[in-house]
C-alpha positions in Angstrom: 84.7 106.0 71.2 82.5 106.0 74.1 85.3 105.5 76.7 82.8 105.8 79.6 80.8 102.8 78.3 83.9 100.9 77.4 85.2 101.3 81.0 81.7 100.2 82.4 81.9 97.0 80.4 85.4 96.5 81.3 84.9 97.0 85.1 81.7 95.0 85.0 83.6 92.1 83.6 86.2 92.6 86.2 83.8 92.4 89.0 82.1 89.4 87.7 85.4 87.6 87.1 86.5 88.5 90.6 83.3 87.1 92.3 83.4 83.9 90.0 86.9 83.3 91.0 87.3 80.4 93.8 90.7 81.3 95.4 92.9 78.4 96.8 92.6 78.9 100.5 95.8 79.9 102.2 96.7 77.6 105.4 98.8 79.4 108.2 101.0 77.2 110.0 102.7 77.5 113.4 106.4 78.4 113.0 107.5 75.7 115.7 105.0 72.7 115.5 103.7 73.3 112.0 100.1 73.0 113.3 97.3 74.7 111.3 96.8 78.1 113.0 94.4 79.6 110.6 92.8 79.1 107.1 92.4 82.4 104.9 89.5 81.3 102.5 90.4 84.1 100.1 93.9 82.8 99.4 97.1 84.8 99.2 97.2 88.5 99.8 98.3 90.6 97.0 97.6 93.4 94.4 96.4 93.6 90.9 96.3 96.3 88.3 95.5 97.1 84.6 98.1 98.9 82.6 96.9 101.0 79.8 99.7 102.3 77.2 100.7 104.8 76.3 99.7 107.2 79.3 98.8 110.0 76.9 96.4 107.6 74.7 92.7 108.7 74.7 91.6 106.0 77.1 94.4 107.0 79.5 93.5 110.6 79.3 89.9 109.6 79.9 90.8 107.6 82.9 92.8 110.3 84.4 89.9 112.7 83.8 87.9 110.4 85.8 90.6 110.3 88.7 91.0 106.6 88.0 94.6 105.4 88.3 97.8 107.0 88.3 100.8 107.4 85.9 103.1 104.3 86.1 106.7 104.8 86.8 107.5 102.3 84.0 105.3 104.0 81.7 101.6 103.6 81.0 98.7 104.6 83.1 97.8 102.0 85.8 94.4 101.5 87.3 94.4 99.4 90.6 91.8 96.8 91.5 90.6 97.9 94.9 87.7 95.1 95.3 88.0 92.0 96.8 89.7 92.7 99.9 93.3 91.3 100.0 92.6 88.4 97.5 95.4 88.2 95.2 93.6 85.7 93.1 90.2 87.6 92.7 92.0 90.9 92.1 94.2 89.2 89.4 91.1 87.6 87.8 89.5 91.1 87.8 92.4 92.7 86.2 92.6 90.0 83.4 89.0 90.5 82.6 89.2 94.3 82.6 92.2 94.2 80.2 90.6 91.6 78.0 87.6 93.9 77.4 89.8 96.9 76.6 91.9 94.9 74.3 88.7 93.8 72.6 88.0 97.6 72.1 91.3 98.2 70.5 93.0 99.6 73.7 96.6 98.6 74.6 96.0 97.1 78.0 97.7 94.5 80.1 96.9 93.1 83.5 99.6 92.8 86.1 99.7 91.4 89.8 102.1 90.7 92.8 101.8 88.8 95.9 102.1 90.8 99.0 
């Protein structure tokens, strides 16, 4: 397998998904008067990543050789989505698209996210 080509396809799909995502704006209200203080158009803040299992799979070893990601404490190899600022929704969309492409190529991959 050409892991560089697979990763390029997956990352491109992730970037396109993140760009196409239209996050729900986050409204920040005052604590006492509940007036709108600010609106964050990119939505909630958070993180997203793709997990490749197992951490010693050929794809995970290729990612490691490229300095992409890190060994996950719960097993597997994690690659964080650093694009799209703090937008949880955009990062999550990108991680899902990346995992979908990897799975299409027979790689055990899942997307994960958390709100900050």
